[in-house]
Structure formats: structure tokens, C-alpha cells
MIFITI-192642 format. One record per residue: residue in one letter; x, y, z of N, C-alpha, C in turn. Coordinates in pm, whole numbers, plus 50000, padded with zeros to 5 digits. Layout:
! MIFITI-192642
AXYZXYZXYZ/...
! end
This chain:
! MIFITI-192642
M212572162110159212012147910095211312149709937/K211162157209862210442161909772211482160509662/I212732161109703214382160809652214772148909641/R214462140509741215332128309786214002114209674/Q212972120509726212032114809577211872115309457/N212702128409396213312127509283213972123309229/A215342125709295216882119809296216562101909279/S215582096609376215282085109356214862080409247/I213642088109224212772082909070213922081108907/Y214842099008953216002095608846216822085808864/L217202081708981217612066408986217232058408897/F216132056008945215512042708951214972044308725/Y214822054408676214932052008540216632055908470/T217032059608584218332054508520219242043608502/V218502033308617219752022408579218482014908478/A217342021508504215742015008364216722010008222/A217002026308199217782027308116218852022308037/V219962014408132221072016308071221081993108115/L219791992108192219581977108179219021976307992/I218241985308020217461980307868218341984307728/F219281993507735220471996907605220971983207619/S221791976007769222301964707791221871953407684/L220731948207744220261939307663220461940107519/S219231954207476219941959307339221081954707250/A222061958807320223281960207245223611947107244/S223521937407380223331920207376222951921007283/Q221631917507245221691910007163221551915806937/W221871932807008222771935406862224101923606820/F224601923706942226031923006904225901905106841/T224481898406933224751886406948224411882206778/T223251888806733222991889506578224121898706473/S224601904506481225231910006350226191904306376/P226381902406234227351891906097228981887406171/S229361881106179230941886506181231711877506048/K233221876206042233851872905927233671857005978/D233631854406092233331837806095232151831006088/D231011839206048229671832706030230101827805909/N231091832205758231081833805629231531814005642/K231991810805762232201794605752230881785505738/K230181796205809228821788605800227731785505561/Y228581791505554228441796205414229181785905315/V228601777905286229381764705280228371758305125/Y229181756304991228131751504891228811742104822/K228131729804848228881717004777228571716804641/I229461713004492230191716904363230031704804344/N228731693004236228881681604168229531685704066/P230351672103975230861677503892229631668703784/V230181670603664229071664503552230411656203445/A229201648303378229751638803320229891637903162/Q229281647303106229321656502987228781666203020/P229691678202888229671690802970228191699302938/I227731713202986226281708602947226311721102824/T225411722602766225121732902705224621745202694/I225601751202684224801766802748223721772002675/N222561771902720221631779702674219961789602740/A221281792802894219981796902998218921786903053/D219211785002995217571772203025217481767503195/W216951773203277217051770603448216181755103453/N215201745903375214901737703345214751725103313/K216231724803238217501712903176217491705003286/K217321692403299217901680303382219021683303481/I220031683503452221711689803480220751699303549/W220621708903556220371720603683219211715703755/N217721707403741216781701403795217931693703903/D218681686603886219491680204013220581687704064/T220351700404087221321702904101220431714904261/E221671715604346221331723104431221411738804411/S220301744704460221061766404460221561770804643/V221971779304574221961791604683220861801204701/R221171804904756219891822104774220371829504792/L220841842404744221121857304773220391864304905/I220441859905009218871869005112219691884705174/N220721876805164221661886705224221701903205158/Y221501916705181221881928705136223231933505221/M223001948605111224271958005205223221969805134/G223791978405248222901991905247221521991905253/D220941995005233218471996005275218481986605225/K217401975705310216711967005264216201968805137/P216231965905023215331968804884213691968104870/T213221970104847211781967904834211761974204680/P210851965604569210881953804587212101946804605/F212151931104699213881922404697213821910804606/P214791911804511214971905604426214841893404448/E214391880504414214351867604469215701863104299/V216941854404353218031855304276218651838304366/Q218801828304276219031821604283220521818504155/V221021805304256222451804304180222871785604216/K223081782204056223691767804030224561767204038/V225521757704057227301756403989227471745803982/R228341737903883228641726703843229681726703790/Y231191719703740231981718503712232421701503633/D233241703403513234271685303457235371693903482/D236741686903397237971686903402238201700603323/K237261707803240238031714403198237271730703210/N236211729603293235211744303295234481745003423/I234081755003446233151756503611231451766003534/Y230371762803504229621759503502228791767203626/V227781777503568226631791403623225921790703576/I225141795703665223661796403634222811807903711/F222351813403690221741824803784220121823003721/K219011822703813217871826903778217421842803932/V216721844903833216041866703951215121860703850/N213941865803969213061871404012213221885804061/D213081891703901213011904903946212241918003923/R212411929903928211441940403892212271955203822/Y212011961603808212771976403734214001972203695/V214071963803565215441962603476215481968703437/R216871966903461217551983103324218601976803268/A219661976503119220461974003053220801977902965/V221991991502998222041999102892223961994302814/A224791988602929226261985902882225961973502737/K227111981802624226531969902554227791966302501/E228761968802571230841962202548230721958602677/N231861945002621232551941002753233111945102813/N232981946702964234321956803013233941968103056/G232741972603044231561980302995231081983703176/K230511995003203229691994503329228281991703386/V228261973503352227661965603364226981968003500/W227951970103613227071968303743226251981303750/E225901988303648225451994703711223501997403626/D224051983903563222751978103481222071964303593/S220961959803542220521947703660221571936503653/C222501934803741223611924103705223301916203813/V224211905203780224361897203865225931890303883/E226761884803969228291892203971228391871104038/F230191868104021230251855904081231901863604075/F231971861104230233431864804257234071849104384/F235191851804301236021840704298237001837404331/A238311828604476239291830304458239511818304428/P240281813904354241081800004274241531789104379/G241061786704517241821785704581241371787104720/P241771778604859241391782505006241561791805048/D242631799804941243801811804998242981820104982/I242291835005065242101845604929243601855704938/E244771852604956246071856504934246601854804789/R245931842504759246281844804573246001851104530/G244661859604538243551870704445242601865204398/Y241921871604373240381867904356240061872704188/F238651866604118238091870103982236901875404022/N236531888403971234871894603974234131887103804/V233181882803810232611882003676231581886903710/E231131901003604229811906003615229511906203524/T227941901903524226881902603380225651912003371/N225211914003298224211921803323223071909503255/C221551914803239220761906703219220641904203086/K221521909602958221521910102878223371902202812/G223651895702934225601882502834226351896102844/I226541908402875227751913102888228451911203031/I229691908203020230591906003086231451915603072/L231951922403234232701925803322233961919503411/M234791916803321236241898203420237321906603464/N237461913303610238451913103590239631901203760/F240781908403708241701895803863242361903303935/S242161904804082243221913504164243491902204270/K244651910504275246021907104374246591911904471/K247251903904557247501910104674248171926104705/G247511936204725247681955404674247591958304596/S246511966004569246091975804449246401980004330/D247891974304319248961977204189249001964604114/K247731951304110248231940404097246721938004062/R246231953304006244511946303926244591946803846/G243991940003733243921944703576242271938303590/S242281941403442241011939003341241091920003270/I240291911303259240881899403133240441910003004/S241501904102957241561904702796240271904502713/S239761913902605238801909402539238961896602454/E239971891102427240571877002353239631865602493/D240041869302605240141862402671238991855202727/I237551870402769236971870702749235511860402677/S236281862402535235331857102413235221845402442/K236221836502554236311823502558235191821402647/I234801827002693233061826602788232361823402743/T231271807902749230491809502653229241818202764/I228791818802687227551831102829225911827202737/A224781830502783223631827702714222921831602824/H221101841802761220571846602890219461847802807/S218361851802850216721842702879215771857002799/L216531868002834215741882802867215671889002720/S214441883902666214721891302500213781899602500/K213401912302614212841925002604213511933902592/N213281947102542214271957902522214931958002671/T215711966502678216121969102882216901981202819/E217261988002758217322004502799216232010802802/T215092008402796214172021402867213352006202966/E213962009103132213862004703210212071992703273/I212031982703317211331968403260210031972103412/M209411978403390208681984203521207851971303601/E207661965303514206901949103593207561939703600/P207201932303682207741920703712208691912703593/V209161906303592209681899403503211181888703626/T211311876503527212191867703526213161861903422/W214271867403495215421864503375216461849803409/T216841845603318218321838503366219391841103255/L220691835403352221871837203263222491826503300/E223361820103170224541810203210225011809903153/Y226461810603228227821801803116228821798303204/K230291789203115230911786103155232381793003111/I233521789603225234201798303214235631785003197/P236521785003099237861772903133238501777703195/F238901768203302240591767403382241131775203320/S241551767303205242991767503108243071786503165/M242081794103102241901809903052242061811803187/L241491809603299241431817603443243291817903460/A244021807103455244811799503517246381810003450/K245731819003354246871829903255247251841203381/Y246221842203477246011854403510246661847503677/I245831842003767246361836403951246261820803960/K246761813804015247151798904023245721800504019/V245441787303972244101779103949244901767704016/E243891762604118244071752604196242321742604115/K242821733404057241741725303990240781722504033/P239551722204055238671714104085238431699304104/G238151690704187238241676504163237671675904365/K237281666104382236991657704498238341663904616/G237281672004698238431676804824238951696804751/I238561691804662239461711504697238541721404680/N238291733704765238161740304785238291758704731/W237431766204723238011775904673236481783904767/R237571801104755236481811804823235921816304721/A234771815804745233591824504693233051833804758/N231781847404625230831852304718230141857304586/F228601849004537227831858204473226841866104496/Y226391874904413226611886704445224641895404344/K223871903904327223041912404240223381924204279/C223651931104175222911947704208221991955104098/G222821964504117221251975303984221801986104027/D222931994604035223142009304137222112022404043/E222052018403923222112027903847220112029403789/T219822016303857218122010403818217082020903894/S216162017303910215622032403940215542028404077/H215512011204178215522008504282216512003704327/P217732009604325218902001804359219381992504522/H219981978804442220011971004580220931965004572/W222121959004651222971953004700222971942304738/L222931924804673222281917904744223581906904781/T223831898304832224361888104880224811879204884/W225351863704900225021857904933225861853105070/A227321854905060227151852805243227781870705270/P227101867705343227171885505457228341894505454/I227831909205418229891917205421229311928605521/I229941928805653230011936605704231061949805668/N230401961205635230721974305567229501985105526/P230171997205618229202003605630228272012405497/T229492005805328228982012905271228742001105181/P228172001805026228181982104978229231986704921/N230451971804892231591974004833231591957204796/F231411950304705231481936204682232731932704711/H233951940404651235051937004690236121935604809/L235461925904869235831925905031236341908205033/P237201902704991237361883904951237271881705119/E237461889405196237811881205318236561877605352/Y235621883105362233741875905356233551869405267/F234201862005244233711852705101233461839705182/G232101834705158232081819705164233141806505072/W232411796605118233221785205056232531777404909/L233331770604866233371765104713233541748704788/E232841739704806233101728504832233051718504709/F234201714304661234561703404508234111693004543/Q232931681904480232271670804554233371659804452/
! end
């Protein structure tokens, strides 16, 4: 009788454990993001009638009249503190305009030359395929909080990657708001902005560009990182599923819809 009771108790707990695991697993698979979820990450981008003056002013009228997206997803451990990052984008017939605003802490920037290791600094990034398909390739524009740029292009196949030339990077107009010294990490909270414009004519030298206009779509993602800060983090707009931080996964790009 005692053996039967123990067996019954064992069976009861085994069934209960299986049910609890099944419910937990079901919930996990339901809430875990997939590539299809990134179809929900759509940013509608409006044109501008006049060129935007690049001066890192988040509060100028054109940006006050522009919707933003926020970077609330992350790779790796959830950072503490969690930087608050907003991005806004507009375009005209010659350029795409991008501005970031970051409420940050533990800010560092030591890279001083373009195409340096800016991802190790407090850095914001714009990755985009200049069309609706990622097969044509994509650009990565990485800029630290002092306006130093790293820009590469990648085409299908690892043998088709390269850096944008220094001459072409100089065609990007960029401005930043941060006047403090960043070679020594800024420990207290600080807000910084970064603004730039990229000419379509320069992009077309490297990858076929579907020039923005009403009805045109690009694939893209926005990022924030700080690999060598005292509080490293990897934030994304559209979520990425990967066991380690890696922004070079265009299959997870969201969508830019030009109006």
C-alpha cells in the first residue's frame, strides 16, 4: 500500500511538472519574436520641400513635425541603465536625413578617424538595404557621439564586402551636440544628438539604389551600442534573434515606407 501511494504521488507530481512546463513553453514560443514579427516594424518617412540644415538641433521645426521610432529591443543582457534612443528620418530628391537623440550615461568616444572602431564607443547605427529586398546588399552607417563615421557596404557573399572610401564619406554632412570630453567616460546622465544627410548619388556607386519616392520601400534597422563602455549594450529597433549580439543580420530588418 505504501509503495502504491508513493507511486501515485510520484505520478501526480510528474504530470503536474509536465503541464507546467508545457504551459511555460507555450507562452515562451508565443511571445518570442520571429522574422515575421519584423513586418510589424514599419516607419513611414515623409519628404521635405527644402533641404534640412544639419546642425544636430532635435528641436528645429522640421523634426518637431516628424514622427520618431524608439529603440526598445536589445541583444545580450538587458542593460542597466537602459539608454533612451529616438530616431527620425526624412528625405528629398537628393538626400536621406537622419537624426538621433540619446538620453545616455557612461558615455565614451575615443575613435578620432573615420572608419575606426566607433562601435566600441557610445555609438548609433543605421543599417539599410536601398530597396525592398535584402539580396541587393546593405549599408551600415555607424557613428559615435562625436560624429566619427564608419561606413561599409555588404553584398551577398562574404567576399563582396568593403569600406566606403574616405572621399565618399566626406560627402556625408554630419553634426553632433556633445561638447564634453569623452576620452574619459562621462559617468553622469547626458543627452546627446547626432544628425546627418547622405546623398543618394554616393550610395549608388556601391549598391543599386531604389531612389525614395511615394510607394518606395527600403529595408532597415537602427541600433545603439557601446561595446567598450563600462556598461556595454546592444539596442535595436526591429528585434533580432541571435545567441550573441550581431547587427549584421539583414533578414531581421524592418521596413521604411517612403510617402
